Residue, then its C-alpha position, 0 to 999 in steps of 0.5 A: m531500246r527494248t532489252p530482249s527478254a529472256p526464253r521462257g521454258p515450256r509450261l507445264p500443264r496444269r495438274t488437273a484431275r482429268l490429266r492424273l486420272t489419264v497418268l494413273y490409269g495409263a500406269a495401270f493399263l501399262a502395268c497390266g499389258a506388261c503383266g500379260a506379255a510376261v504370262l505370254a513370254v512364259t508360255f512360249l518358252l515353257y511350250g519350246h522347252l517341253t516339245p520332244p526334240q525330234l518333232h521340235s527338229a523336224r518341224t524347224q527342216r519343214i519350215a526350212g524346205a529340207p526333207a525330214p528324216a523317216p525315222s524306224r518305224p516301229a520305235g518312231m510311232r510309239i515316240d511320236v505317239a508317246g510325244l504328240g500326248q505328252i504335248n497335248l497334255d502339256r498344252q492343257q496344263l499351260l491353258i489352265a496355268s494361263a487362264i488362272a494367271l490372266a484371271i489373278f492379274a484381273v483381280a489385281a487390276a481391278a483392285l488397283g484401279w478401285l484404290l487409284a479411283g478411291r485416291v483421286l475421288r477422296p476429295l469428293s468424299t470430303i467436299t460431300a462431308a463437309a456439305r452435309r455437316i454445313s447447315a444453317s446454323s453454320l454457314h459460317e464453315r468453310l471447305a477449304l480443300p487443299g491440294p492441286d488447282d485442278e477441278l475438284k479445287e474449283l468445285a470446292d471453291t465455288l461451294d465456298s463462295l456459295f455458303a458465303r453468298l447463303e451466310a450473307s442472305f441468311g444474316a440479311q433476312r435475320r436483320f430484316a426480321a429484327n428491324a421489322s419486328h422493331e418498327l412494329r412494335t414501336p407503333l403498337t407499344r405507342e398505342r398501348t401506353l396512349l390508351q392506357v393513359t386515357l383509361t386511367d385519366p379520371d378527367a377524359t373527356t369525349g373530345t380527348w377520345q376522340a383526339v386518341g382515336r385519331e392518333l390511333l387512326t394516324s399510328n395504323a396509316e403509318q403500320e399500313r404503309l410500312i406492311e405494304a412496303m414489306l410486302t412490296l420489298a418481298s415480291s419484288e425480291a422474288g422477281i417478275g414474271e412475263r415483261e411488257p414494255a413500260d414508257l419510263a417517261a410516262i410512269t416518271t411524269a405521273a409520279l411527278a404529278a402525284a407529287r406535287p403537293a408535297i413538292s408545293r409544301q417545301a416550296l421546292s423548285v423541279h428541273a425535269d428533262i423527260q425523254p421517251a424512254v421504253l424499258d422491258g419489265d413490270p409496269l407496277l414495279i417499275q412504278q414503284l421504283v420511281t415513286n420511290l425515288i421522287d418521295n425519297a427526294v421530296r421527304h429528305n429536301i431541304p426547304g427551298g431545295d431542288i429535285r432534278v428529273s430526267t429520262t434518257t436513252s444511251d447506248h440501247t439503255a434507258v436511264l432515270s435520273v433523279a437528284s436532289s438537295g438535302q443533308v449532308i451524306p458521307p460517301a461512306e453511308v451511301d451504300r447502307l441507304f439501300q439497306p431495309f430500315h436504315r436511316l441517317g441521323p441518330r434516331p431509328a425512326r421518324r414521324d414524317g411517314g418514312h420507314g426506311l426502306g424506300l431505297s430498299i425497295v428500289r434496289a430490289i426492283a432494279a435487281a429484279h430487272a436487272a438494272t444497275i444503280s448508281a448513288q453519289p452524294r452531292p457536294g452541297g448535300g442531297l443525294a443523286v441517284d441514276v438507274t439505268f435499265r436494258q431498253s426495250t425493242r418494242s413500243p409499249a401498248 
């Protein structure tokens, strides 16, 4: 049996900036209205006090319907004229005094509104000053705005999240630049050393120089591939322009055919399940993504291993799956594999043509297409990667 829950009291409204402004300005307007009412009350009291008793009594009797007594003509006329002149003078004085009082209250209301607005908008000044102070060299700073959970606090928290993303982006760019300079400096150093050793060798022959030339050409090809990969990564992170239908099955079949020589050299067994799958995107970038995934599966495989490639559709999505055997990958290392220039193992560089940008390019292209990547290490070694795209409703040309 369910126990009856305790009755909950009324929930207080959220202390938003709008609610605070409503309360403050409402109170200010009520105070100004009370002051205006007080001015009117004083005016009526003074007017009733300064009115001659005779005219006040006569006016009261006329309102009640009784005939007013006829005062003696000579004295009455002098009293009425003098009383009317005094009333007109008092009215002018009251009007002037009321106008001055209203002007004073208007200035006071404006000053009160200015102070209240400054008090409410003070957090915005804090946010503006902190945003101006934070630069590329101090992105670690945060606003950390105290106070109630209102719109201004939400704005400050949003800016803090933005600064955190910018800090991560700047850090990634600095690491990328450092890694890229290292990757480019290594072959240049090797080439310079090779040339210096050959130049100082008195026994260097034509065959020696030909071998050096071939080594330099190989190193130059590695640098060219690295630069092309970096350009591809940069263009992928910049996003894509106009989308068009792309047949994922045809692109995957062509990428497998291009990788046949490398697959044969390692005696790998390929299991392909290619089903029609059309998506909207950049066909050249999609081709680069598929090629990099298959190249990564071949390059980091073991002799006699296997590769499993499939393209399917499910719930209005197109899915590319590439799984391969290889060395055992710790689960904590899977996410790092998609970072630029990251490789498994202690050696920072490889001489197998790899540059550590393949999976980074895959991630950038997937992000540009709003696709999701799922990577899992295989129990016996290797990696399984699934890339899910939104399926296109149009047919490829």
